[in-house]
Each structure stands twice: as structure tokens, then as C-alpha cells.
C-alpha positions in Angstrom: 18.1 43.7 10.8 15.3 41.2 9.9 13.5 41.9 6.7 10.0 40.3 6.1 10.3 40.8 2.4 13.5 38.7 2.2 12.0 36.1 4.5 8.9 35.7 2.3 11.0 35.4 -0.8 13.2 32.7 0.8 10.1 30.8 2.0 8.5 30.9 -1.5 11.8 29.9 -3.1 12.2 26.9 -0.8 8.6 25.8 -1.5 9.3 25.9 -5.2 12.5 23.8 -5.1 11.8 21.6 -2.0 10.6 18.1 -2.7 8.0 18.6 0.0 6.6 21.7 -1.7 6.5 20.0 -5.1 5.3 16.6 -4.0 1.7 15.7 -4.2 0.4 13.3 -1.7 -0.7 9.9 -3.1 -4.4 9.3 -2.3 -3.4 6.0 -0.8 -1.7 7.9 2.1 -3.6 7.3 5.4 -4.9 4.4 7.4 -7.3 1.9 5.8 -9.3 -0.9 7.5 -10.5 -3.9 5.6 -14.3 -4.4 5.3 -14.6 -8.2 5.3 -18.3 -8.1 4.4 -17.4 -6.4 1.1 -14.3 -8.5 0.4 -13.9 -11.9 -1.3 -11.2 -14.6 -1.4 -11.3 -17.5 -3.8 -11.1 -20.2 -2.7 -12.8 -19.3 0.5 -10.6 -19.6 3.6 -11.2 -22.6 5.8 -10.2 -21.0 9.1 -11.7 -18.2 11.1 -11.4 -14.7 9.6 -9.0 -12.2 11.2 -10.3 -9.7 13.7 -8.9 -6.9 11.5 -6.5 -6.1 8.7 -5.2 -2.5 8.6 -2.9 -0.8 6.0 -1.2 2.5 6.7 0.5 4.2 3.8 3.0 7.1 4.1 4.9 9.0 1.4 8.4 7.6 0.8 10.0 10.1 -1.6 8.0 9.5 -4.8 6.8 6.1 -3.6 5.0 4.7 -0.5 6.0 3.2 2.8 3.4 0.6 3.8 2.7 -0.9 7.2 0.3 -3.9 7.1 -1.1 -5.1 10.4 -3.2 -8.2 10.8 -4.9 -9.2 14.0 -5.7 -12.9 13.7 -8.8 -14.5 15.1 -6.9 -15.6 18.2 -5.5 -12.0 18.7 -2.0 -12.6 17.3 -0.6 -9.4 15.7 1.5 -9.6 12.6 3.2 -6.6 11.1 4.7 -6.4 7.6 6.3 -3.4 6.1 7.9 -2.2 2.8 9.1 1.1 1.4 9.1 1.2 -2.4 9.2 3.7 -5.3 6.9 3.3 -8.3 9.9 2.2 -10.4 9.1 -1.5 -10.8 12.2 -2.5 -8.8 12.0 -5.3 -6.2 12.4 -4.3 -2.6 12.3 -6.5 0.5 8.8 -7.5 1.6 8.9 -10.5 4.0 5.7 -12.4 4.4 4.4 -16.0 4.6 4.6 -16.3 0.8 6.8 -13.4 -0.3 10.2 -11.8 0.0 10.0 -8.9 -2.5 7.5 -6.4 -3.9 7.7 -4.0 -6.8 5.3 -1.1 -7.4 4.3 0.6 -10.7 2.0 3.6 -10.9 -1.0 3.1 -13.2 -2.6 6.5 -12.7 -3.1 9.1 -9.9 -5.3 6.8 -7.9 -4.0 3.3 -8.9 -0.8 1.3 -8.6 0.2 -2.3 -9.4 2.2 -4.5 -7.1 4.2 -7.6 -8.1 5.0 -9.9 -5.2 7.7 -12.5 -5.5 9.0 -15.5 -3.5 12.5 -16.7 -4.4 12.4 -14.6 -7.6 9.1 -16.1 -8.8 5.9 -14.0 -9.1 3.4 -15.4 -6.6 0.9 -12.5 -6.7 -0.1 -9.4 -8.6 -2.3 -6.8 -7.0 -3.9 -3.6 -8.3 -4.7 -1.1 -5.5 -7.2 1.6 -6.6 -8.6 4.4 -4.5 -12.2 5.6 -5.3 -12.8 9.1 -6.7 -14.2 10.3 -3.4 -11.1 8.9 -1.6 -13.1 6.9 0.9 -12.6 3.3 -0.4 -9.5 1.4 -1.6 -9.9 -1.9 -3.5 -7.0 -4.3 -3.8 -7.7 -6.9 -6.5 -5.2 -9.7 -6.6 -4.4 -13.0 -8.4 -1.7 -15.5 -7.7 -0.8 -18.6 -5.8 -0.8 -19.3 -2.0 2.1 -20.9 0.0 0.6 -24.3 -1.1 0.8 -23.5 -4.8 -3.0 -23.2 -5.1 -4.4 -20.5 -7.4 -6.1 -17.7 -5.5 -7.9 -14.5 -6.3 -9.1 -11.8 -4.0 -10.9 -8.5 -3.9 -10.1 -6.7 -0.6 -12.2 -3.6 0.1 -10.7 -1.1 2.6 -12.3 2.0 4.1 -10.4 5.1 5.0 -10.1 5.7 8.7 
């Protein structure tokens, strides 16, 4: 015979021990679109700006799964992904000037990324979500594929 009391106790117990019940969603989770008018890249790019850059973050255990989609000026779509914990360990991240990424949590709304190519750090990025959760700013420094020093402030708006 079905007993609601036992069912409720079981559901509460599962919520207390389940990783999903205990896990708090990171404020980065969601889809973010870059606002090019509020973003800067130094030195300034010489070619046309992309049509769009979108980042989608999902929970990956106690870390994040990221899907980064760029639609270039000519309409070419490039997708890059990674799944990483906030443990500072390198995981695959294939890009034009990268092959690994490592994440470290700074606080509840901020994490640092270290991006490497052939074992050498090529970029460090701090991703911070505003207190209202509507804006994410990715501030980076490093070198491009030509070895030239670059810095950027990419401002993203939650979709």
C-alpha cells in the first residue's frame, strides 16, 4: 500500500544527499551574447567584427561546461567547447591559439581561466557576473597566435 508519509521522507532524504539538491547553480549558467559596443580589444582588430559571439554555460558537476559560438563577419560559424571543474587542472580546449584551459573559482560570481598552447600560458581571463546577474565581463591578457601582446574587456549580456 502506498504511503505518502514514506514518499515525502524519501524525497526529502534524496534532496539532502543528492548532488542536484545540494548544488547551487553558478551565476554564469545561461546564455550570454557579447555587446561589441561595450567591449574593447587592444590592439584593435584590423578585420571586420564578428556578427555575434555567444557563450552558453551549463553546470558540469561542481564546474562549468562552456559552448562558445562565434559567427564571423562572413557568416562562418565556429563552435568551441570545454568542460572543467574549478580545480586549476588543464582540460582540452581547442582553439586558434589554445589547446587547454584551467578554471579556478575566485568567489561566488567570479572565476579565473588560464589558457595554454603547447603547455605555455597564452592568456589569462577573469569572468565576473554583475550583482544583478545581467552582465558578465571577461577581462583578459595574453598573446595572440602571432605572439603579440593583447588585452581585452568583453562585455556580455544575459539572454
